[in-house]
VMD Tcl script that draws the C-alpha trace (Angstrom):
set ca {
  {71.95 -84.63 4.85}
  {70.39 -84.46 8.12}
  {73.53 -82.68 9.33}
  {72.57 -79.87 7.01}
  {69.60 -78.97 8.50}
  {71.13 -79.10 12.07}
  {73.54 -76.63 10.84}
  {71.13 -74.56 9.00}
  {69.24 -73.21 11.53}
  {66.38 -72.24 9.81}
  {65.82 -74.62 6.77}
  {63.59 -72.79 3.64}
  {60.47 -74.19 2.73}
  {61.48 -75.76 -0.19}
  {63.27 -78.73 1.21}
  {60.51 -81.25 0.97}
  {60.55 -84.24 3.62}
  {60.79 -86.59 1.00}
  {64.02 -85.28 -0.22}
  {65.76 -84.45 3.05}
  {65.40 -87.84 3.92}
  {67.17 -89.09 0.89}
  {63.93 -90.52 -1.29}
  {64.38 -90.71 -4.83}
  {62.21 -93.25 -6.42}
  {64.37 -94.06 -9.31}
  {66.49 -91.50 -12.04}
  {63.31 -90.07 -13.52}
  {61.57 -89.28 -10.07}
  {64.79 -87.52 -9.09}
  {65.10 -85.47 -12.05}
  {61.20 -84.13 -11.44}
  {61.96 -83.43 -7.92}
  {65.06 -81.29 -9.05}
  {62.86 -79.41 -11.42}
  {60.21 -78.92 -8.82}
  {62.69 -77.54 -6.02}
  {64.57 -75.54 -8.40}
  {61.60 -74.06 -9.90}
  {59.73 -73.22 -6.29}
  {62.90 -71.33 -4.90}
  {63.45 -67.67 -4.90}
  {65.25 -66.99 -8.30}
  {68.50 -65.53 -8.42}
  {68.91 -61.87 -9.32}
  {68.71 -62.02 -13.65}
  {72.36 -62.27 -15.07}
  {73.66 -59.09 -16.55}
  {73.65 -60.20 -20.26}
  {72.60 -58.85 -23.38}
  {68.80 -58.33 -23.66}
  {68.81 -58.83 -19.48}
  {66.57 -56.05 -17.54}
  {67.10 -54.86 -14.14}
  {64.76 -55.47 -11.49}
  {61.82 -52.90 -11.74}
  {62.02 -49.80 -9.55}
  {59.34 -49.48 -6.89}
  {56.11 -47.64 -8.47}
  {52.86 -46.60 -7.31}
  {50.22 -49.48 -7.61}
  {47.06 -48.78 -10.18}
  {44.77 -50.70 -7.50}
  {43.51 -49.25 -4.70}
  {45.71 -48.88 -1.41}
  {44.95 -52.60 0.76}
  {46.61 -54.54 3.31}
  {50.23 -55.95 2.57}
  {50.01 -58.91 0.26}
  {46.15 -58.01 -1.00}
  {45.48 -57.34 -4.73}
  {47.40 -54.05 -5.82}
  {50.14 -54.50 -3.43}
  {51.89 -57.16 -5.41}
  {52.23 -59.44 -2.43}
  {55.16 -57.42 -1.08}
  {56.17 -57.93 2.21}
  {55.87 -55.47 5.22}
  {59.34 -53.88 5.59}
  {61.30 -55.17 8.64}
  {61.21 -53.35 11.92}
  {63.72 -50.73 12.39}
  {66.67 -51.43 14.93}
  {65.97 -50.72 18.70}
  {67.31 -47.55 19.73}
  {70.87 -47.93 21.13}
  {71.22 -51.49 19.87}
  {74.92 -52.17 19.17}
  {75.99 -52.41 15.33}
  {77.14 -55.75 14.02}
  {81.15 -55.41 13.67}
  {82.20 -55.89 10.14}
  {83.87 -59.52 9.60}
  {87.66 -58.73 8.79}
  {89.36 -61.95 9.44}
  {88.81 -65.04 7.37}
  {87.49 -66.60 10.41}
  {84.96 -64.22 11.33}
  {84.17 -64.21 7.58}
  {83.50 -67.80 7.62}
  {81.43 -67.69 10.90}
  {79.54 -64.79 9.30}
  {78.50 -66.85 6.17}
  {77.58 -69.73 8.21}
  {75.32 -67.76 10.40}
  {71.81 -69.19 10.37}
  {70.42 -66.08 8.61}
  {73.06 -66.21 5.78}
  {73.07 -69.73 5.21}
  {69.19 -69.65 4.78}
  {69.57 -66.96 2.49}
  {72.16 -68.78 0.38}
  {69.61 -72.20 0.44}
  {66.81 -69.48 -0.65}
  {68.86 -68.43 -3.38}
  {70.59 -71.73 -4.85}
  {67.82 -73.70 -3.17}
  {68.59 -77.65 -4.59}
  {71.91 -76.56 -5.88}
  {73.13 -75.58 -1.98}
  {71.88 -78.92 -1.13}
  {73.33 -81.04 -3.46}
  {76.69 -79.04 -2.87}
  {76.60 -80.08 0.79}
  {75.84 -83.61 -0.20}
  {78.87 -83.65 -2.47}
  {81.13 -82.65 0.45}
  {79.23 -85.06 2.98}
  {79.94 -88.06 0.64}
  {83.59 -86.98 0.36}
  {83.85 -86.30 3.96}
  {81.98 -89.02 5.17}
  {84.27 -91.48 2.97}
  {87.72 -90.16 4.20}
  {86.74 -89.90 7.90}
  {85.77 -93.82 7.69}
  {89.06 -94.29 6.11}
  {91.03 -91.95 8.35}
  {89.50 -93.34 11.71}
  {90.22 -96.91 10.22}
  {93.96 -96.19 9.64}
  {94.16 -94.46 12.72}
  {92.52 -97.68 14.93}
  {94.93 -99.87 13.18}
  {97.85 -97.76 13.68}
  {96.86 -97.56 17.72}
  {97.21 -101.78 17.38}
  {93.60 -102.05 16.95}
  {92.47 -105.34 15.57}
  {89.09 -105.84 13.03}
  {86.06 -106.93 14.47}
  {82.67 -106.00 15.91}
  {84.58 -104.53 18.72}
  {86.19 -102.07 16.31}
  {83.14 -100.47 14.80}
  {82.10 -98.29 17.87}
  {85.75 -96.78 18.03}
  {85.77 -96.19 14.29}
  {82.36 -94.71 14.36}
  {83.63 -92.54 16.84}
  {86.45 -91.40 15.24}
  {84.38 -90.63 12.11}
  {81.91 -88.72 14.43}
  {84.74 -86.53 15.85}
  {86.10 -85.87 11.91}
  {82.80 -84.90 11.00}
  {82.19 -82.35 13.48}
  {85.44 -80.61 13.59}
  {85.26 -80.25 9.52}
  {81.87 -79.38 9.29}
  {82.73 -75.55 9.29}
  {84.73 -76.38 6.17}
  {82.03 -78.93 4.45}
  {79.66 -75.69 4.71}
  {81.75 -73.21 3.65}
  {82.73 -75.54 0.67}
  {78.88 -76.09 -0.18}
  {78.48 -72.03 0.06}
  {81.20 -72.05 -2.68}
  {80.14 -74.75 -4.82}
  {76.59 -74.21 -4.79}
  {76.50 -71.45 -7.98}
  {78.52 -74.16 -10.04}
  {75.91 -76.78 -9.11}
  {73.35 -74.24 -9.92}
  {74.83 -73.68 -13.49}
  {74.90 -77.28 -14.02}
  {71.35 -78.19 -13.27}
  {70.23 -75.11 -15.22}
  {72.24 -76.75 -18.36}
  {70.56 -80.25 -17.69}
  {67.05 -78.63 -17.23}
  {67.16 -76.33 -20.68}
  {65.52 -77.26 -23.43}
  {66.59 -75.38 -27.00}
  {64.85 -76.10 -30.10}
  {67.12 -77.52 -32.59}
  {68.41 -75.59 -35.54}
  {66.34 -75.54 -38.64}
  {67.58 -77.74 -41.52}
  {68.95 -80.61 -39.46}
  {71.84 -78.50 -38.35}
  {73.57 -78.91 -34.91}
  {74.39 -75.39 -34.53}
  {72.95 -72.12 -36.03}
  {75.14 -71.20 -39.38}
  {77.81 -68.78 -38.97}
  {79.27 -66.73 -42.05}
  {80.60 -63.99 -40.01}
  {84.52 -63.58 -40.60}
  {86.81 -61.04 -39.01}
  {88.59 -59.75 -42.26}
  {87.99 -60.11 -46.16}
  {90.53 -60.58 -49.02}
  {91.37 -57.80 -51.38}
  {88.01 -56.99 -53.13}
  {89.07 -54.30 -55.63}
  {89.19 -56.50 -59.04}
  {85.98 -58.09 -57.89}
  {82.46 -57.34 -59.59}
  {80.05 -55.21 -57.13}
  {76.60 -55.97 -56.08}
  {74.89 -52.86 -54.26}
  {73.03 -53.66 -51.19}
  {70.16 -51.67 -50.10}
  {69.57 -51.51 -46.35}
  {66.93 -54.13 -46.23}
  {68.63 -56.70 -48.34}
  {71.86 -55.64 -45.58}
  {70.04 -56.58 -43.00}
  {68.98 -59.96 -44.66}
  {72.55 -60.86 -45.32}
  {73.18 -60.31 -41.76}
  {70.39 -62.83 -40.41}
  {71.86 -65.24 -42.71}
  {75.23 -64.76 -41.54}
  {74.27 -65.27 -37.75}
  {72.25 -68.05 -37.98}
  {68.94 -66.57 -37.96}
  {67.94 -67.87 -41.24}
  {69.95 -71.35 -40.94}
  {70.03 -73.31 -42.93}
  {70.82 -70.79 -45.59}
  {74.47 -69.92 -45.88}
  {73.96 -67.17 -48.50}
  {71.06 -65.71 -50.56}
  {68.99 -68.59 -52.19}
  {70.13 -70.65 -55.48}
  {67.78 -71.07 -58.08}
  {67.09 -74.84 -56.59}
  {65.82 -73.53 -53.43}
  {64.07 -70.40 -54.65}
  {61.85 -72.65 -57.30}
  {61.32 -75.26 -54.50}
  {59.97 -72.68 -52.01}
  {57.65 -71.27 -54.82}
  {56.42 -74.76 -55.45}
  {56.78 -76.61 -52.29}
  {57.12 -74.20 -49.75}
  {60.19 -75.89 -48.59}
  {63.68 -76.51 -48.97}
  {65.60 -79.84 -49.40}
  {68.75 -80.60 -47.19}
  {69.98 -84.19 -47.48}
  {66.94 -85.46 -48.98}
  {64.51 -83.89 -46.41}
  {62.02 -81.01 -46.90}
  {62.21 -78.33 -44.67}
  {59.52 -75.49 -43.77}
  {60.04 -72.46 -45.98}
  {57.70 -70.08 -47.46}
  {58.95 -66.92 -48.56}
  {62.40 -67.23 -51.25}
  {65.18 -65.11 -50.13}
  {67.67 -64.52 -52.93}
  {69.58 -61.32 -53.35}
  {67.94 -59.04 -55.85}
  {70.75 -57.51 -58.55}
  {70.30 -55.31 -61.26}
  {70.47 -56.85 -64.91}
  {74.20 -55.17 -65.48}
  {75.50 -56.63 -62.08}
  {74.03 -59.70 -63.04}
  {75.76 -59.79 -66.54}
  {79.22 -59.19 -64.71}
  {78.63 -62.40 -61.89}
  {80.26 -65.68 -62.95}
  {79.28 -68.83 -61.09}
  {81.82 -70.05 -58.75}
  {83.58 -66.76 -58.55}
  {83.29 -63.95 -55.80}
  {81.39 -60.91 -56.21}
  {81.80 -57.91 -53.48}
  {79.09 -56.88 -51.65}
  {78.75 -53.22 -51.04}
  {76.33 -51.09 -49.02}
  {74.48 -48.08 -50.11}
  {77.27 -45.98 -48.70}
  {79.81 -47.41 -50.75}
  {81.49 -49.65 -47.65}
  {82.30 -53.31 -48.77}
  {81.00 -55.73 -46.15}
  {81.42 -58.81 -47.36}
  {81.90 -61.37 -50.45}
  {79.50 -63.80 -52.12}
  {80.67 -66.99 -54.09}
  {78.09 -66.91 -57.06}
  {75.83 -70.06 -57.81}
  {74.30 -68.24 -60.49}
  {71.77 -65.24 -61.32}
  {68.82 -65.84 -62.93}
  {65.87 -63.83 -63.96}
  {62.89 -62.51 -61.46}
  {59.55 -63.46 -62.22}
  {57.93 -60.92 -59.82}
  {54.32 -62.14 -60.69}
  {54.83 -65.50 -59.99}
  {56.55 -64.61 -56.68}
  {53.92 -62.67 -55.37}
  {51.17 -65.26 -56.23}
  {53.21 -68.10 -54.53}
  {53.84 -65.78 -51.53}
  {50.70 -63.83 -50.97}
  {48.27 -66.22 -52.21}
  {46.65 -63.48 -54.53}
  {47.28 -61.86 -58.16}
  {45.98 -58.61 -56.93}
  {49.03 -55.94 -56.27}
  {47.23 -53.03 -54.36}
  {48.28 -54.02 -51.09}
  {51.80 -53.41 -49.11}
  {53.41 -56.53 -49.74}
  {53.26 -56.23 -53.30}
  {54.73 -52.89 -53.56}
  {57.87 -53.80 -51.69}
  {58.53 -55.86 -54.66}
  {57.24 -53.95 -57.56}
  {58.73 -50.81 -56.60}
  {61.97 -52.38 -56.65}
  {63.87 -51.25 -60.04}
  {65.70 -54.51 -59.58}
  {65.09 -57.16 -62.46}
  {67.24 -60.14 -61.39}
  {68.31 -62.33 -58.36}
  {71.59 -64.13 -57.36}
  {72.25 -67.19 -55.49}
  {75.30 -68.28 -53.26}
  {77.29 -68.38 -50.34}
  {78.43 -65.06 -48.26}
  {81.01 -64.18 -45.92}
  {80.56 -60.78 -44.19}
  {82.16 -58.56 -41.41}
  {80.18 -58.18 -38.44}
  {77.56 -55.65 -38.26}
  {78.20 -52.65 -35.72}
  {74.85 -52.10 -34.47}
  {74.44 -48.41 -33.30}
  {70.69 -48.11 -32.37}
  {69.94 -47.34 -28.65}
  {68.57 -50.40 -27.95}
  {71.35 -52.58 -29.21}
  {71.65 -54.11 -25.67}
  {68.21 -55.34 -26.16}
  {68.50 -57.29 -29.54}
  {69.28 -61.05 -29.18}
  {70.96 -63.34 -31.81}
  {70.90 -66.95 -32.22}
  {73.92 -67.39 -30.30}
  {73.11 -65.20 -27.50}
  {69.80 -66.04 -27.35}
  {70.50 -69.76 -27.12}
  {73.25 -69.23 -24.19}
  {70.66 -67.35 -22.45}
  {68.05 -70.01 -22.52}
  {70.43 -72.55 -21.35}
  {71.90 -70.32 -18.54}
  {68.22 -69.50 -17.37}
  {67.44 -73.64 -17.57}
  {64.17 -72.66 -19.18}
  {62.51 -76.08 -20.19}
  {60.23 -74.21 -22.39}
  {60.47 -70.93 -24.05}
  {57.45 -69.05 -26.00}
  {57.92 -65.77 -27.95}
  {55.26 -63.09 -29.24}
  {55.98 -61.58 -32.42}
  {54.81 -57.67 -32.84}
  {55.64 -54.84 -35.20}
  {53.50 -52.38 -33.07}
  {53.25 -50.87 -29.78}
  {51.14 -52.96 -27.55}
  {47.57 -52.53 -26.76}
  {46.27 -54.62 -23.76}
  {44.72 -57.22 -26.02}
  {48.13 -57.31 -27.66}
  {49.59 -58.00 -24.76}
  {47.29 -60.62 -23.43}
  {47.94 -62.56 -26.28}
  {51.45 -62.94 -24.72}
  {50.04 -63.50 -21.59}
  {47.73 -65.74 -22.79}
  {50.26 -67.81 -24.61}
  {52.60 -67.82 -21.79}
  {49.76 -69.17 -19.48}
  {48.82 -71.79 -21.68}
  {52.38 -73.44 -21.88}
  {52.56 -72.83 -18.24}
  {49.79 -75.07 -17.79}
  {50.89 -78.04 -19.80}
  {54.52 -78.04 -18.48}
  {54.86 -75.62 -15.40}
  {54.93 -78.32 -13.10}
  {58.33 -79.62 -14.40}
  {60.01 -77.00 -16.55}
  {60.79 -73.18 -15.94}
  {59.17 -71.17 -18.78}
  {60.68 -68.54 -20.36}
  {58.66 -65.58 -21.95}
  {60.11 -63.62 -24.87}
  {58.56 -60.45 -26.11}
  {60.17 -60.71 -29.69}
  {59.22 -57.48 -31.64}
  {60.98 -57.23 -35.31}
  {63.18 -54.04 -35.29}
  {64.23 -54.30 -38.96}
  {62.68 -52.53 -42.04}
  {58.91 -51.64 -42.32}
  {56.33 -49.75 -43.95}
  {56.57 -45.74 -43.87}
  {53.68 -45.23 -41.74}
  {54.63 -48.08 -39.03}
  {55.88 -46.57 -35.77}
  {59.82 -46.44 -35.64}
  {61.54 -49.16 -33.96}
  {63.24 -47.10 -31.39}
  {59.81 -45.66 -30.10}
  {58.29 -49.04 -30.14}
  {61.23 -50.60 -28.14}
  {60.70 -47.71 -25.62}
  {57.03 -48.33 -25.08}
  {58.12 -52.17 -24.70}
  {60.76 -51.21 -22.14}
  {58.49 -49.25 -20.09}
  {55.76 -51.89 -20.29}
  {58.37 -55.06 -19.09}
  {60.83 -52.85 -16.92}
  {58.03 -50.89 -15.11}
  {56.56 -54.41 -13.88}
  {53.31 -53.64 -16.16}
  {53.22 -56.96 -17.86}
  {50.14 -58.75 -17.16}
  {49.04 -56.57 -14.60}
  {45.34 -57.01 -14.11}
  {44.98 -59.47 -16.87}
  {47.14 -62.46 -15.82}
  {46.24 -65.43 -13.81}
  {48.07 -64.89 -10.81}
  {47.19 -67.95 -9.04}
  {48.25 -70.05 -11.90}
  {51.88 -68.56 -11.51}
  {51.91 -68.91 -7.97}
  {50.50 -72.55 -7.99}
  {53.63 -73.12 -10.70}
  {56.19 -71.40 -8.37}
  {56.97 -69.04 -11.20}
  {56.62 -65.41 -11.71}
  {55.58 -63.76 -15.09}
  {57.05 -60.47 -14.42}
  {60.33 -62.11 -13.64}
  {60.50 -64.52 -16.27}
  {59.42 -62.04 -19.11}
  {62.39 -60.45 -21.25}
  {62.41 -58.30 -24.10}
  {64.84 -59.31 -27.01}
  {64.31 -57.56 -30.43}
  {64.83 -59.70 -33.56}
  {66.46 -57.00 -36.64}
  {64.59 -58.57 -39.52}
  {62.26 -56.84 -42.22}
  {58.71 -57.48 -42.41}
  {57.23 -58.84 -45.62}
  {53.46 -58.14 -44.78}
  {52.75 -61.83 -45.91}
  {50.25 -62.94 -43.91}
  {50.49 -67.03 -43.29}
  {53.22 -67.03 -45.42}
  {55.15 -64.75 -42.84}
  {53.99 -66.44 -40.06}
  {55.75 -69.69 -40.85}
  {59.00 -67.44 -41.59}
  {58.40 -66.20 -38.14}
  {58.39 -69.31 -36.86}
  {61.51 -70.47 -38.30}
  {63.52 -67.12 -37.09}
  {62.34 -68.06 -33.31}
  {63.23 -72.00 -33.62}
  {66.98 -70.65 -34.81}
  {66.96 -68.61 -31.78}
  {66.24 -71.86 -29.84}
  {62.58 -70.97 -28.75}
  {60.36 -73.86 -28.37}
  {57.15 -72.47 -28.83}
  {55.54 -69.49 -30.67}
  {52.43 -67.42 -30.58}
  {50.29 -66.91 -33.52}
  {47.29 -64.46 -33.41}
  {44.73 -63.26 -35.34}
  {45.79 -61.63 -38.80}
  {49.26 -62.49 -38.10}
  {51.62 -60.57 -40.49}
  {48.58 -58.82 -41.87}
  {48.22 -56.17 -44.24}
  {45.05 -55.93 -46.37}
  {44.15 -54.51 -49.65}
  {44.14 -50.92 -50.29}
  {40.16 -50.64 -50.24}
  {40.77 -52.31 -46.63}
  {39.30 -55.89 -47.56}
  {41.46 -58.72 -46.09}
  {43.92 -60.75 -48.03}
  {43.10 -63.38 -45.69}
  {41.38 -65.20 -43.20}
  {41.79 -63.83 -39.53}
  {43.11 -67.20 -38.58}
  {45.00 -68.39 -42.00}
  {48.21 -67.74 -40.23}
  {47.19 -70.50 -37.54}
  {45.99 -72.88 -40.34}
  {48.93 -72.95 -42.58}
  {50.73 -74.93 -40.17}
  {48.65 -77.73 -40.44}
  {49.04 -77.88 -44.07}
  {53.07 -77.70 -44.07}
  {54.79 -80.44 -45.89}
  {57.98 -79.70 -44.73}
  {59.69 -80.36 -41.34}
  {59.19 -77.77 -38.54}
  {60.29 -78.29 -34.67}
  {59.05 -75.29 -33.00}
  {55.43 -75.60 -31.91}
  {52.77 -72.95 -32.46}
  {50.66 -71.24 -29.54}
  {47.39 -70.29 -30.99}
  {45.75 -67.39 -29.60}
  {41.95 -65.69 -30.63}
  {40.67 -62.46 -30.45}
  {40.73 -60.52 -27.09}
  {39.26 -57.64 -25.45}
  {38.63 -55.90 -22.07}
  {35.30 -56.87 -20.74}
  {33.77 -54.58 -18.19}
  {31.78 -57.58 -16.36}
  {35.14 -59.07 -15.85}
  {37.33 -56.08 -15.21}
  {39.93 -57.40 -17.24}
  {41.28 -58.61 -20.86}
  {39.90 -62.19 -21.89}
  {39.14 -64.01 -25.16}
  {36.41 -63.08 -27.06}
  {35.49 -66.91 -27.70}
  {35.14 -67.76 -23.90}
  {32.97 -64.35 -23.04}
  {30.44 -64.01 -25.59}
  {27.50 -61.40 -24.75}
  {29.78 -59.63 -22.60}
  {30.37 -55.76 -22.88}
  {33.71 -54.93 -24.46}
  {35.61 -51.86 -24.17}
  {37.58 -51.19 -27.55}
  {38.96 -48.00 -29.55}
  {39.46 -48.14 -33.24}
  {42.77 -47.90 -34.63}
  {42.20 -44.65 -36.54}
  {40.57 -43.36 -33.24}
  {43.35 -44.61 -31.03}
  {46.31 -42.80 -33.51}
  {43.91 -39.76 -33.46}
  {43.92 -39.47 -29.33}
  {47.71 -40.04 -29.56}
  {48.83 -37.49 -32.04}
  {46.40 -34.88 -30.32}
  {48.05 -35.61 -27.08}
  {44.85 -37.44 -25.11}
  {45.51 -40.25 -22.83}
  {43.32 -43.32 -24.48}
  {41.25 -45.58 -21.86}
  {43.64 -47.23 -19.61}
  {41.54 -50.50 -20.35}
  {42.69 -50.52 -23.86}
  {46.32 -49.01 -23.59}
  {48.43 -49.11 -20.53}
  {49.10 -45.42 -19.73}
  {52.84 -45.73 -19.90}
  {52.71 -46.99 -23.71}
  {50.34 -44.18 -24.34}
  {52.74 -41.54 -23.02}
  {55.62 -42.79 -25.03}
  {53.62 -42.56 -28.25}
  {52.02 -39.10 -27.35}
  {55.66 -37.56 -26.84}
  {56.79 -39.58 -30.38}
  {53.55 -37.86 -32.10}
  {54.24 -34.69 -30.31}
  {58.10 -34.24 -31.79}
  {56.73 -35.77 -35.15}
  {54.26 -32.74 -35.33}
  {56.54 -30.24 -34.20}
  {59.17 -31.06 -36.75}
  {56.91 -31.15 -39.61}
  {55.66 -27.51 -38.49}
  {59.05 -25.90 -37.62}
}
mol new
graphics top color blue
foreach p $ca { graphics top sphere $p radius 0.5 }
foreach p [lrange $ca 0 end-1] q [lrange $ca 1 end] { graphics top cylinder $p $q radius 0.2 }
display resetview
């Protein structure tokens, strides 16, 4: 391994002396060392996959100008000096030999090491091991073929032969290591990745998507509205594993009574029943064990349901179990009471793939693609933040705080993946549309604003990690139930099936009050419900309290940690009024990039209304 340092004239700082000389301290120590080195190297560019983002373009800093590396300069290095006037241009590499020499030049080799870190070192080590072994055999055979005999006198000659072979083969070993480094990189990332198990004890997410359907002309028809269409597709792609279709009567009753479903004799957490609503006429036409055609509101057959049984829908009992109140003057109750369908059906489904056409379709991730991403990136831990609203800075801080709390726990040994994971399914009519919300999130993340001024820069640097580079936007196409604590558990189940290891639960999670604005649930009931669940749930929650911008701090912080300090806040109604009138809110409350998208949305909405 020492020859690697000699060949690469400028070894990167990540090569600790302990690793360079081969110190290990056992297998466990080697794994920990591998994690540290891989975490602390400069990360490669993000892969071009669904949900990935391009590096943020240069932008003006919100902080006052200062020297390079100072706050407000984002720690950027000074640009390299321009080449001297009249300096000869470097000729391009045209032959295989010139390209090989260029790749082995100190600057190029150092760049490869910075990109692949430990992976490049291990790749070179593999070539070293093979070369030294072969050179020993070849040198010994050559010595014996020349008439030499075994003995102590043979050792210097054999070692001299090995030295010659190794020096001649060094360019090939270096070239081989450079080529093999990406392969070793992928192998290391797969080893270090930690992906949550699928809910319900399954080894893989449920997959009920098919390429084609049998003839459905003679089958009874079930007309599925847009909201239930989305739910059925989340069953089909595994987001709602272990369900293979709308809930049977047994599962439905189990959720109402036990807040869980049974699989293989074990209870698994589940808090909102998901059977398929049907009309009384549709229910009469269904027969247990026989298929029915699933038809969209536009009249297209998109799947089939093998019926287990149809049963009557006791809406009052459903509402009491899910929402914890008999009052019906709230948005959650109206979702169901305004639905004229009176019956439910359960069974197993097969559906055709959904053709997503919304402009942010590449920002939506599903269980298979998210799990693949977690493995590709080598995330040893991951955390998701749920939202249905554009982010104020206090909302944004919940994501930052949750990520930093996890970073403190595992950041020395694990790379932390951070996901802004908004719902982009059906919402209330007065919620901001998904396309507009996604535009605000894209501005926030791709613009590099996430955590600006509020995150703990020193913490991230001390762990060798980067919040902005490790934060991704990943939309989740699922409806809202406005179900408070019950829905918080469902949100956690979705994320576990996506492979996420930790889920942030804030104050008033999935909250929607009574019509008189009084609260249905306590501020932190959605956090406390996880302590009361009887069913199994593998994902871990990260609890976050109230947050606000504090004048004395100059940034956002938790209210519980800053009692007595002066907060800067704007009420929700005042914020909507300002955005609706085109007035930019205080940047201490909402990022200007987010506010501008919302002002444009309201301006277009108002113009359309008056046209």
